[in-house]
Biopython code that builds the backbone (N, CA, C, O; Angstrom):
import numpy as np
from Bio.PDB.StructureBuilder import StructureBuilder

atoms = [
    (1, "UNK", "N", (126.901, 76.369, 96.154)),
    (1, "UNK", "CA", (126.828, 77.421, 97.150)),
    (1, "UNK", "C", (125.375, 77.632, 97.556)),
    (1, "UNK", "O", (124.494, 77.687, 96.698)),
    (2, "UNK", "N", (125.118, 77.751, 98.852)),
    (2, "UNK", "CA", (123.775, 77.910, 99.373)),
    (2, "UNK", "C", (123.442, 79.389, 99.520)),
    (2, "UNK", "O", (124.242, 80.165, 100.043)),
    (3, "UNK", "N", (122.283, 79.763, 99.065)),
    (3, "UNK", "CA", (121.785, 81.131, 99.188)),
    (3, "UNK", "C", (121.074, 81.251, 100.530)),
    (3, "UNK", "O", (120.528, 80.260, 101.015)),
    (4, "UNK", "N", (121.063, 82.428, 101.142)),
    (4, "UNK", "CA", (120.472, 82.599, 102.465)),
    (4, "UNK", "C", (118.977, 82.323, 102.495)),
    (4, "UNK", "O", (118.426, 82.090, 103.572)),
    (5, "UNK", "N", (118.292, 82.343, 101.336)),
    (5, "UNK", "CA", (116.852, 82.054, 101.278)),
    (5, "UNK", "C", (116.567, 80.592, 100.971)),
    (5, "UNK", "O", (115.407, 80.179, 100.961)),
    (6, "UNK", "N", (117.615, 79.796, 100.719)),
    (6, "UNK", "CA", (117.417, 78.372, 100.461)),
    (6, "UNK", "C", (117.042, 77.669, 101.754)),
    (6, "UNK", "O", (117.718, 77.822, 102.771)),
    (7, "UNK", "N", (115.962, 76.897, 101.713)),
    (7, "UNK", "CA", (115.540, 76.162, 102.892)),
    (7, "UNK", "C", (116.471, 74.993, 103.159)),
    (7, "UNK", "O", (116.705, 74.164, 102.279)),
    (8, "UNK", "N", (116.991, 74.929, 104.348)),
    (8, "UNK", "CA", (117.911, 73.844, 104.689)),
    (8, "UNK", "C", (117.546, 73.150, 105.996)),
    (8, "UNK", "O", (118.023, 72.044, 106.248)),
    (9, "UNK", "N", (116.712, 73.765, 106.836)),
    (9, "UNK", "CA", (116.395, 73.207, 108.141)),
    (9, "UNK", "C", (114.969, 72.673, 108.174)),
    (9, "UNK", "O", (114.024, 73.390, 107.844)),
    (10, "UNK", "N", (114.818, 71.424, 108.569)),
    (10, "UNK", "CA", (113.487, 70.859, 108.776)),
    (10, "UNK", "C", (112.851, 71.548, 109.976)),
    (10, "UNK", "O", (113.545, 72.205, 110.752)),
    (11, "UNK", "N", (111.552, 71.406, 110.133)),
    (11, "UNK", "CA", (110.845, 72.131, 111.184)),
    (11, "UNK", "C", (111.362, 71.785, 112.579)),
    (11, "UNK", "O", (111.413, 72.659, 113.444)),
    (12, "UNK", "N", (111.744, 70.540, 112.814)),
    (12, "UNK", "CA", (112.251, 70.155, 114.140)),
    (12, "UNK", "C", (113.543, 70.909, 114.465)),
    (12, "UNK", "O", (113.727, 71.373, 115.590)),
    (13, "UNK", "N", (114.428, 71.028, 113.489)),
    (13, "UNK", "CA", (115.688, 71.737, 113.695)),
    (13, "UNK", "C", (115.430, 73.239, 113.796)),
    (13, "UNK", "O", (115.973, 73.908, 114.675)),
    (14, "UNK", "N", (114.608, 73.761, 112.902)),
    (14, "UNK", "CA", (114.306, 75.201, 112.923)),
    (14, "UNK", "C", (113.652, 75.607, 114.235)),
    (14, "UNK", "O", (113.955, 76.673, 114.770)),
    (15, "UNK", "N", (112.764, 74.779, 114.760)),
    (15, "UNK", "CA", (112.095, 75.130, 116.019)),
    (15, "UNK", "C", (113.096, 75.168, 117.171)),
    (15, "UNK", "O", (112.984, 76.007, 118.064)),
    (16, "UNK", "N", (114.069, 74.266, 117.154)),
    (16, "UNK", "CA", (115.108, 74.311, 118.197)),
    (16, "UNK", "C", (115.975, 75.554, 118.043)),
    (16, "UNK", "O", (116.267, 76.241, 119.022)),
    (17, "UNK", "N", (116.386, 75.842, 116.805)),
    (17, "UNK", "CA", (117.236, 77.013, 116.572)),
    (17, "UNK", "C", (116.520, 78.322, 116.899)),
    (17, "UNK", "O", (117.137, 79.271, 117.384)),
    (18, "UNK", "N", (115.228, 78.367, 116.635)),
    (18, "UNK", "CA", (114.437, 79.571, 116.901)),
    (18, "UNK", "C", (113.910, 79.603, 118.337)),
    (18, "UNK", "O", (113.363, 80.612, 118.783)),
    (19, "UNK", "N", (114.080, 78.494, 119.052)),
    (19, "UNK", "CA", (113.571, 78.349, 120.424)),
    (19, "UNK", "C", (112.057, 78.560, 120.476)),
    (19, "UNK", "O", (111.531, 79.256, 121.344)),
    (20, "UNK", "N", (111.373, 77.927, 119.505)),
    (20, "UNK", "CA", (109.910, 77.987, 119.432)),
    (20, "UNK", "C", (109.388, 76.582, 119.200)),
    (20, "UNK", "O", (110.073, 75.742, 118.617)),
    (21, "UNK", "N", (108.181, 76.335, 119.656)),
    (21, "UNK", "CA", (107.532, 75.052, 119.425)),
    (21, "UNK", "C", (107.201, 74.934, 117.932)),
    (21, "UNK", "O", (106.880, 75.940, 117.301)),
    (22, "UNK", "N", (107.271, 73.737, 117.360)),
    (22, "UNK", "CA", (106.910, 73.584, 115.939)),
    (22, "UNK", "C", (105.516, 74.111, 115.605)),
    (22, "UNK", "O", (105.300, 74.645, 114.517)),
    (23, "UNK", "N", (104.560, 73.962, 116.543)),
    (23, "UNK", "CA", (103.216, 74.491, 116.294)),
    (23, "UNK", "C", (103.225, 76.012, 116.160)),
    (23, "UNK", "O", (102.422, 76.578, 115.419)),
    (24, "UNK", "N", (104.126, 76.665, 116.870)),
    (24, "UNK", "CA", (104.244, 78.121, 116.772)),
    (24, "UNK", "C", (104.727, 78.505, 115.382)),
    (24, "UNK", "O", (104.235, 79.472, 114.801)),
    (25, "UNK", "N", (105.682, 77.759, 114.844)),
    (25, "UNK", "CA", (106.155, 78.021, 113.484)),
    (25, "UNK", "C", (105.027, 77.830, 112.486)),
    (25, "UNK", "O", (104.889, 78.617, 111.550)),
    (26, "UNK", "N", (104.219, 76.797, 112.673)),
    (26, "UNK", "CA", (103.077, 76.555, 111.778)),
    (26, "UNK", "C", (102.062, 77.698, 111.890)),
    (26, "UNK", "O", (101.506, 78.142, 110.886)),
    (27, "UNK", "N", (101.826, 78.170, 113.123)),
    (27, "UNK", "CA", (100.884, 79.278, 113.343)),
    (27, "UNK", "C", (101.364, 80.534, 112.616)),
    (27, "UNK", "O", (100.573, 81.224, 111.973)),
    (28, "UNK", "N", (102.659, 80.826, 112.721)),
    (28, "UNK", "CA", (103.197, 82.004, 112.054)),
    (28, "UNK", "C", (103.127, 81.857, 110.536)),
    (28, "UNK", "O", (102.941, 82.845, 109.826)),
    (29, "UNK", "N", (103.272, 80.648, 110.043)),
    (29, "UNK", "CA", (103.127, 80.430, 108.597)),
    (29, "UNK", "C", (101.681, 80.664, 108.170)),
    (29, "UNK", "O", (101.434, 81.320, 107.158)),
    (30, "UNK", "N", (100.721, 80.133, 108.934)),
    (30, "UNK", "CA", (99.302, 80.345, 108.605)),
    (30, "UNK", "C", (98.947, 81.825, 108.614)),
    (30, "UNK", "O", (98.113, 82.273, 107.827)),
    (31, "UNK", "N", (99.580, 82.584, 109.502)),
    (31, "UNK", "CA", (99.317, 84.026, 109.594)),
    (31, "UNK", "C", (100.028, 84.808, 108.498)),
    (31, "UNK", "O", (99.814, 86.013, 108.360)),
    (32, "UNK", "N", (100.874, 84.138, 107.716)),
    (32, "UNK", "CA", (101.587, 84.804, 106.634)),
    (32, "UNK", "C", (102.837, 85.541, 107.076)),
    (32, "UNK", "O", (103.376, 86.353, 106.324)),
    (33, "UNK", "N", (103.304, 85.268, 108.283)),
    (33, "UNK", "CA", (104.485, 85.961, 108.799)),
    (33, "UNK", "C", (105.783, 85.341, 108.302)),
    (33, "UNK", "O", (106.825, 85.996, 108.295)),
    (34, "UNK", "N", (105.723, 84.093, 107.891)),
    (34, "UNK", "CA", (106.908, 83.384, 107.422)),
    (34, "UNK", "C", (106.479, 82.437, 106.310)),
    (34, "UNK", "O", (105.376, 81.891, 106.342)),
    (35, "UNK", "N", (107.344, 82.245, 105.339)),
    (35, "UNK", "CA", (107.034, 81.359, 104.215)),
    (35, "UNK", "C", (108.192, 80.409, 103.971)),
    (35, "UNK", "O", (109.042, 80.673, 103.120)),
    (36, "UNK", "N", (108.236, 79.303, 104.709)),
    (36, "UNK", "CA", (109.328, 78.359, 104.471)),
    (36, "UNK", "C", (109.197, 77.723, 103.090)),
    (36, "UNK", "O", (108.104, 77.617, 102.534)),
    (37, "UNK", "N", (110.329, 77.307, 102.557)),
    (37, "UNK", "CA", (110.312, 76.578, 101.278)),
    (37, "UNK", "C", (109.655, 75.225, 101.516)),
    (37, "UNK", "O", (109.512, 74.788, 102.658)),
    (38, "UNK", "N", (109.263, 74.574, 100.448)),
    (38, "UNK", "CA", (108.660, 73.241, 100.558)),
    (38, "UNK", "C", (109.472, 72.253, 99.743)),
    (38, "UNK", "O", (109.897, 72.534, 98.623)),
    (39, "UNK", "N", (109.675, 71.084, 100.345)),
    (39, "UNK", "CA", (110.362, 69.996, 99.666)),
    (39, "UNK", "C", (109.331, 69.148, 98.932)),
    (39, "UNK", "O", (108.130, 69.380, 99.072)),
    (40, "UNK", "N", (109.777, 68.180, 98.160)),
    (40, "UNK", "CA", (108.896, 67.345, 97.339)),
    (40, "UNK", "C", (107.711, 66.793, 98.122)),
    (40, "UNK", "O", (106.587, 66.848, 97.624)),
    (41, "UNK", "N", (107.912, 66.273, 99.305)),
    (41, "UNK", "CA", (106.827, 65.703, 100.102)),
    (41, "UNK", "C", (106.080, 66.747, 100.912)),
    (41, "UNK", "O", (105.410, 66.403, 101.885)),
    (42, "UNK", "N", (106.179, 68.011, 100.533)),
    (42, "UNK", "CA", (105.540, 69.139, 101.203)),
    (42, "UNK", "C", (106.148, 69.426, 102.573)),
    (42, "UNK", "O", (105.546, 70.130, 103.384)),
    (43, "UNK", "N", (107.333, 68.888, 102.836)),
    (43, "UNK", "CA", (108.033, 69.158, 104.095)),
    (43, "UNK", "C", (108.542, 70.594, 104.090)),
    (43, "UNK", "O", (109.112, 71.058, 103.102)),
    (44, "UNK", "N", (108.331, 71.289, 105.195)),
    (44, "UNK", "CA", (108.808, 72.662, 105.327)),
    (44, "UNK", "C", (110.321, 72.662, 105.490)),
    (44, "UNK", "O", (110.884, 71.835, 106.207)),
    (45, "UNK", "N", (110.974, 73.611, 104.809)),
    (45, "UNK", "CA", (112.410, 73.803, 104.958)),
    (45, "UNK", "C", (112.661, 75.278, 105.234)),
    (45, "UNK", "O", (112.301, 76.143, 104.435)),
    (46, "UNK", "N", (113.278, 75.552, 106.367)),
    (46, "UNK", "CA", (113.529, 76.916, 106.808)),
    (46, "UNK", "C", (114.954, 77.337, 106.463)),
    (46, "UNK", "O", (115.893, 76.549, 106.578)),
    (47, "UNK", "N", (115.101, 78.578, 106.041)),
    (47, "UNK", "CA", (116.403, 79.119, 105.657)),
    (47, "UNK", "C", (116.987, 79.942, 106.803)),
    (47, "UNK", "O", (116.336, 80.172, 107.822)),
    (48, "UNK", "N", (118.223, 80.376, 106.611)),
    (48, "UNK", "CA", (118.840, 81.278, 107.589)),
    (48, "UNK", "C", (118.055, 82.583, 107.684)),
    (48, "UNK", "O", (117.907, 83.138, 108.772)),
    (49, "UNK", "N", (117.555, 83.073, 106.559)),
    (49, "UNK", "CA", (116.739, 84.295, 106.569)),
    (49, "UNK", "C", (115.443, 84.063, 107.350)),
    (49, "UNK", "O", (114.994, 84.944, 108.083)),
    (50, "UNK", "N", (114.847, 82.885, 107.194)),
    (50, "UNK", "CA", (113.640, 82.557, 107.963)),
    (50, "UNK", "C", (113.936, 82.559, 109.462)),
    (50, "UNK", "O", (113.137, 83.054, 110.257)),
    (51, "UNK", "N", (115.084, 82.004, 109.841)),
    (51, "UNK", "CA", (115.452, 81.966, 111.258)),
    (51, "UNK", "C", (115.680, 83.373, 111.812)),
    (51, "UNK", "O", (115.301, 83.659, 112.948)),
    (52, "UNK", "N", (116.293, 84.245, 111.025)),
    (52, "UNK", "CA", (116.475, 85.635, 111.472)),
    (52, "UNK", "C", (115.109, 86.295, 111.683)),
    (52, "UNK", "O", (114.905, 87.019, 112.657)),
    (53, "UNK", "N", (114.186, 86.039, 110.770)),
    (53, "UNK", "CA", (112.840, 86.605, 110.899)),
    (53, "UNK", "C", (112.136, 86.041, 112.139)),
    (53, "UNK", "O", (111.452, 86.778, 112.850)),
    (54, "UNK", "N", (112.297, 84.757, 112.398)),
    (54, "UNK", "CA", (111.701, 84.153, 113.589)),
    (54, "UNK", "C", (112.286, 84.749, 114.869)),
    (54, "UNK", "O", (111.565, 84.947, 115.847)),
    (55, "UNK", "N", (113.580, 85.032, 114.867)),
    (55, "UNK", "CA", (114.186, 85.675, 116.033)),
    (55, "UNK", "C", (113.619, 87.088, 116.219)),
    (55, "UNK", "O", (113.377, 87.520, 117.347)),
    (56, "UNK", "N", (113.410, 87.798, 115.119)),
    (56, "UNK", "CA", (112.807, 89.137, 115.190)),
    (56, "UNK", "C", (111.387, 89.028, 115.750)),
    (56, "UNK", "O", (110.985, 89.824, 116.599)),
    (57, "UNK", "N", (110.638, 88.043, 115.271)),
    (57, "UNK", "CA", (109.269, 87.824, 115.757)),
    (57, "UNK", "C", (109.289, 87.514, 117.251)),
    (57, "UNK", "O", (108.485, 88.057, 118.007)),
    (58, "UNK", "N", (110.198, 86.650, 117.677)),
    (58, "UNK", "CA", (110.285, 86.297, 119.099)),
    (58, "UNK", "C", (110.546, 87.540, 119.941)),
    (58, "UNK", "O", (109.939, 87.711, 120.999)),
    (59, "UNK", "N", (111.433, 88.397, 119.488)),
    (59, "UNK", "CA", (111.717, 89.636, 120.215)),
    (59, "UNK", "C", (110.460, 90.495, 120.317)),
    (59, "UNK", "O", (110.129, 90.996, 121.391)),
    (60, "UNK", "N", (109.764, 90.661, 119.200)),
    (60, "UNK", "CA", (108.581, 91.514, 119.185)),
    (60, "UNK", "C", (107.473, 90.970, 120.086)),
    (60, "UNK", "O", (106.739, 91.737, 120.709)),
    (61, "UNK", "N", (107.357, 89.649, 120.150)),
    (61, "UNK", "CA", (106.333, 89.032, 120.996)),
    (61, "UNK", "C", (106.749, 89.075, 122.466)),
    (61, "UNK", "O", (105.984, 89.523, 123.320)),
    (62, "UNK", "N", (107.945, 88.613, 122.751)),
    (62, "UNK", "CA", (108.375, 88.464, 124.144)),
    (62, "UNK", "C", (108.769, 89.779, 124.801)),
    (62, "UNK", "O", (108.453, 89.999, 125.970)),
    (63, "UNK", "N", (109.444, 90.645, 124.081)),
    (63, "UNK", "CA", (109.940, 91.881, 124.679)),
    (63, "UNK", "C", (109.004, 93.071, 124.476)),
    (63, "UNK", "O", (108.972, 93.986, 125.299)),
    (64, "UNK", "N", (108.250, 93.060, 123.389)),
    (64, "UNK", "CA", (107.385, 94.195, 123.080)),
    (64, "UNK", "C", (105.904, 93.878, 123.207)),
    (64, "UNK", "O", (105.069, 94.774, 123.080)),
    (65, "UNK", "N", (105.565, 92.618, 123.456)),
    (65, "UNK", "CA", (104.186, 92.236, 123.721)),
    (65, "UNK", "C", (103.245, 92.278, 122.532)),
    (65, "UNK", "O", (102.034, 92.410, 122.714)),
    (66, "UNK", "N", (103.765, 92.170, 121.332)),
    (66, "UNK", "CA", (102.889, 92.233, 120.154)),
    (66, "UNK", "C", (102.124, 90.926, 119.968)),
    (66, "UNK", "O", (102.621, 89.841, 120.269)),
    (67, "UNK", "N", (100.909, 91.063, 119.466)),
    (67, "UNK", "CA", (100.129, 89.892, 119.072)),
    (67, "UNK", "C", (100.288, 89.710, 117.557)),
    (67, "UNK", "O", (101.056, 90.433, 116.922)),
    (68, "UNK", "N", (99.571, 88.758, 116.989)),
    (68, "UNK", "CA", (99.698, 88.472, 115.554)),
    (68, "UNK", "C", (99.387, 89.713, 114.713)),
    (68, "UNK", "O", (100.108, 90.012, 113.761)),
    (69, "UNK", "N", (98.328, 90.426, 115.056)),
    (69, "UNK", "CA", (97.960, 91.620, 114.279)),
    (69, "UNK", "C", (99.075, 92.664, 114.332)),
    (69, "UNK", "O", (99.394, 93.287, 113.319)),
    (70, "UNK", "N", (99.657, 92.853, 115.495)),
    (70, "UNK", "CA", (100.766, 93.793, 115.627)),
    (70, "UNK", "C", (101.986, 93.342, 114.848)),
    (70, "UNK", "O", (102.677, 94.156, 114.235)),
    (71, "UNK", "N", (102.252, 92.037, 114.874)),
    (71, "UNK", "CA", (103.374, 91.499, 114.102)),
    (71, "UNK", "C", (103.193, 91.760, 112.615)),
    (71, "UNK", "O", (104.141, 92.131, 111.922)),
    (72, "UNK", "N", (101.965, 91.565, 112.125)),
    (72, "UNK", "CA", (101.693, 91.784, 110.699)),
    (72, "UNK", "C", (102.036, 93.220, 110.322)),
    (72, "UNK", "O", (102.708, 93.453, 109.317)),
    (73, "UNK", "N", (101.583, 94.178, 111.113)),
    (73, "UNK", "CA", (101.823, 95.593, 110.815)),
    (73, "UNK", "C", (103.311, 95.907, 110.837)),
    (73, "UNK", "O", (103.838, 96.504, 109.898)),
    (74, "UNK", "N", (103.989, 95.507, 111.908)),
    (74, "UNK", "CA", (105.410, 95.826, 112.049)),
    (74, "UNK", "C", (106.234, 95.155, 110.955)),
    (74, "UNK", "O", (107.103, 95.790, 110.358)),
    (75, "UNK", "N", (105.972, 93.892, 110.693)),
    (75, "UNK", "CA", (106.770, 93.187, 109.690)),
    (75, "UNK", "C", (106.500, 93.708, 108.278)),
    (75, "UNK", "O", (107.401, 93.707, 107.439)),
    (76, "UNK", "N", (105.270, 94.153, 108.004)),
    (76, "UNK", "CA", (105.004, 94.787, 106.708)),
    (76, "UNK", "C", (105.830, 96.056, 106.567)),
    (76, "UNK", "O", (106.371, 96.334, 105.497)),
    (77, "UNK", "N", (105.926, 96.820, 107.638)),
    (77, "UNK", "CA", (106.722, 98.050, 107.602)),
    (77, "UNK", "C", (108.202, 97.727, 107.406)),
    (77, "UNK", "O", (108.873, 98.352, 106.585)),
    (78, "UNK", "N", (108.700, 96.768, 108.145)),
    (78, "UNK", "CA", (110.108, 96.381, 108.031)),
    (78, "UNK", "C", (110.402, 95.876, 106.626)),
    (78, "UNK", "O", (111.415, 96.246, 106.033)),
    (79, "UNK", "N", (109.522, 95.033, 106.086)),
    (79, "UNK", "CA", (109.725, 94.515, 104.730)),
    (79, "UNK", "C", (109.724, 95.644, 103.707)),
    (79, "UNK", "O", (110.521, 95.636, 102.769)),
    (80, "UNK", "N", (108.832, 96.614, 103.887)),
    (80, "UNK", "CA", (108.784, 97.745, 102.966)),
    (80, "UNK", "C", (110.051, 98.575, 103.017)),
    (80, "UNK", "O", (110.556, 99.017, 101.985)),
    (81, "UNK", "N", (110.561, 98.786, 104.219)),
    (81, "UNK", "CA", (111.796, 99.554, 104.363)),
    (81, "UNK", "C", (112.995, 98.766, 103.841)),
    (81, "UNK", "O", (113.902, 99.342, 103.238)),
    (82, "UNK", "N", (113.005, 97.460, 104.068)),
    (82, "UNK", "CA", (114.100, 96.627, 103.562)),
    (82, "UNK", "C", (114.161, 96.631, 102.040)),
    (82, "UNK", "O", (115.227, 96.444, 101.454)),
    (83, "UNK", "N", (113.003, 96.847, 101.398)),
    (83, "UNK", "CA", (112.948, 96.822, 99.935)),
    (83, "UNK", "C", (113.515, 98.098, 99.311)),
    (83, "UNK", "O", (113.791, 98.128, 98.112)),
    (84, "UNK", "N", (113.689, 99.148, 100.111)),
    (84, "UNK", "CA", (114.238, 100.395, 99.583)),
    (84, "UNK", "C", (115.724, 100.249, 99.271)),
    (84, "UNK", "O", (116.423, 99.424, 99.861)),
    (85, "UNK", "N", (116.174, 101.043, 98.362)),
    (85, "UNK", "CA", (117.603, 101.083, 98.048)),
    (85, "UNK", "C", (118.374, 101.591, 99.258)),
    (85, "UNK", "O", (117.863, 102.427, 100.003)),
    (86, "UNK", "N", (119.582, 101.106, 99.466)),
    (86, "UNK", "CA", (120.381, 101.578, 100.608)),
    (86, "UNK", "C", (120.629, 103.086, 100.583)),
    (86, "UNK", "O", (120.843, 103.696, 101.630)),
    (87, "UNK", "N", (120.601, 103.679, 99.413)),
    (87, "UNK", "CA", (120.881, 105.115, 99.300)),
    (87, "UNK", "C", (119.614, 105.966, 99.382)),
    (87, "UNK", "O", (119.634, 107.139, 99.010)),
    (88, "UNK", "N", (118.510, 105.384, 99.868)),
    (88, "UNK", "CA", (117.250, 106.123, 99.931)),
    (88, "UNK", "C", (117.386, 107.355, 100.821)),
    (88, "UNK", "O", (118.013, 107.312, 101.880)),
    (89, "UNK", "N", (116.787, 108.447, 100.367)),
    (89, "UNK", "CA", (116.842, 109.693, 101.130)),
    (89, "UNK", "C", (115.818, 109.655, 102.262)),
    (89, "UNK", "O", (114.960, 108.774, 102.311)),
    (90, "UNK", "N", (115.921, 110.616, 103.160)),
    (90, "UNK", "CA", (114.972, 110.721, 104.267)),
    (90, "UNK", "C", (113.551, 110.925, 103.736)),
    (90, "UNK", "O", (112.597, 110.375, 104.287)),
    (91, "UNK", "N", (113.410, 111.715, 102.667)),
    (91, "UNK", "CA", (112.085, 111.930, 102.079)),
    (91, "UNK", "C", (111.517, 110.633, 101.518)),
    (91, "UNK", "O", (110.328, 110.360, 101.679)),
    (92, "UNK", "N", (112.352, 109.828, 100.860)),
    (92, "UNK", "CA", (111.899, 108.547, 100.330)),
    (92, "UNK", "C", (111.465, 107.620, 101.462)),
    (92, "UNK", "O", (110.480, 106.894, 101.333)),
    (93, "UNK", "N", (112.202, 107.648, 102.563)),
    (93, "UNK", "CA", (111.838, 106.828, 103.720)),
    (93, "UNK", "C", (110.500, 107.270, 104.297)),
    (93, "UNK", "O", (109.652, 106.434, 104.608)),
    (94, "UNK", "N", (110.306, 108.572, 104.441)),
    (94, "UNK", "CA", (109.032, 109.080, 104.964)),
    (94, "UNK", "C", (107.870, 108.691, 104.053)),
    (94, "UNK", "O", (106.810, 108.292, 104.535)),
    (95, "UNK", "N", (108.065, 108.806, 102.741)),
    (95, "UNK", "CA", (107.005, 108.415, 101.802)),
    (95, "UNK", "C", (106.713, 106.923, 101.890)),
    (95, "UNK", "O", (105.553, 106.515, 101.841)),
    (96, "UNK", "N", (107.748, 106.113, 102.019)),
    (96, "UNK", "CA", (107.559, 104.665, 102.126)),
    (96, "UNK", "C", (106.796, 104.315, 103.397)),
    (96, "UNK", "O", (105.899, 103.473, 103.374)),
    (97, "UNK", "N", (107.147, 104.954, 104.497)),
    (97, "UNK", "CA", (106.452, 104.695, 105.762)),
    (97, "UNK", "C", (104.993, 105.135, 105.661)),
    (97, "UNK", "O", (104.102, 104.428, 106.131)),
    (98, "UNK", "N", (104.743, 106.282, 105.059)),
    (98, "UNK", "CA", (103.366, 106.758, 104.885)),
    (98, "UNK", "C", (102.573, 105.795, 104.012)),
    (98, "UNK", "O", (101.412, 105.507, 104.303)),
    (99, "UNK", "N", (103.183, 105.301, 102.956)),
    (99, "UNK", "CA", (102.514, 104.354, 102.064)),
    (99, "UNK", "C", (102.195, 103.059, 102.796)),
    (99, "UNK", "O", (101.084, 102.541, 102.689)),
    (100, "UNK", "N", (103.160, 102.539, 103.534)),
    (100, "UNK", "CA", (102.941, 101.288, 104.280)),
    (100, "UNK", "C", (101.855, 101.497, 105.312)),
    (100, "UNK", "O", (100.973, 100.651, 105.458)),
    (101, "UNK", "N", (101.897, 102.601, 106.029)),
    (101, "UNK", "CA", (100.906, 102.878, 107.056)),
    (101, "UNK", "C", (99.508, 102.993, 106.453)),
    (101, "UNK", "O", (98.533, 102.526, 107.043)),
    (102, "UNK", "N", (99.413, 103.602, 105.301)),
    (102, "UNK", "CA", (98.107, 103.765, 104.644)),
    (102, "UNK", "C", (97.526, 102.436, 104.192)),
    (102, "UNK", "O", (96.310, 102.316, 104.041)),
    (103, "UNK", "N", (98.361, 101.449, 103.975)),
    (103, "UNK", "CA", (97.891, 100.162, 103.472)),
    (103, "UNK", "C", (97.786, 99.086, 104.543)),
    (103, "UNK", "O", (97.544, 97.924, 104.216)),
    (104, "UNK", "N", (97.955, 99.428, 105.778)),
    (104, "UNK", "CA", (97.785, 98.449, 106.843)),
    (104, "UNK", "C", (96.347, 98.438, 107.284)),
    (104, "UNK", "O", (95.656, 99.454, 107.216)),
    (105, "UNK", "N", (95.899, 97.289, 107.737)),
    (105, "UNK", "CA", (94.515, 97.151, 108.171)),
    (105, "UNK", "C", (94.276, 97.835, 109.507)),
    (105, "UNK", "O", (93.166, 98.288, 109.787)),
    (106, "UNK", "N", (95.308, 97.911, 110.328)),
    (106, "UNK", "CA", (95.182, 98.475, 111.662)),
    (106, "UNK", "C", (95.852, 99.828, 111.692)),
    (106, "UNK", "O", (97.025, 99.930, 111.333)),
    (107, "UNK", "N", (95.154, 100.878, 112.107)),
    (107, "UNK", "CA", (95.813, 102.186, 112.175)),
    (107, "UNK", "C", (96.898, 102.184, 113.231)),
    (107, "UNK", "O", (96.788, 101.526, 114.265)),
    (108, "UNK", "N", (97.968, 102.950, 112.940)),
    (108, "UNK", "CA", (99.086, 103.030, 113.888)),
    (108, "UNK", "C", (98.877, 104.125, 114.889)),
    (108, "UNK", "O", (99.720, 104.333, 115.762)),
]
sb = StructureBuilder()
sb.init_structure("model")
sb.init_model(0)
sb.init_chain("A")
sb.init_seg("    ")
for serial, (resi, resn, name, xyz) in enumerate(atoms, 1):
    if name == "N":
        sb.init_residue(resn, " ", resi, " ")
    sb.init_atom(name, np.array(xyz, "f"), 0.0, 1.0, " ", f" {name:<3s}", serial, name[0])
structure = sb.get_structure()
């Protein structure tokens, strides 16, 4: 059984599925926005979760006009919120957002 974080798509396939140039995927990896798995020969392997993240990135860039710095801030916030328990209270959410905001390099 394949886990959603298991890398299964080579960069050529992932770039087609994400509708991005392979160089764009490499750029996002260098920026730390995505971390594909690596195969024995250091070949990148993208998972379904990676593709969902790439689609989110595409939306933020194309529809919201974010640059790399903006993507870093937004994705750090999203990752922090995703890490919370589903039953988190509104106060816990506010504290998490305040914590994430305090630790970003760019003020919101």
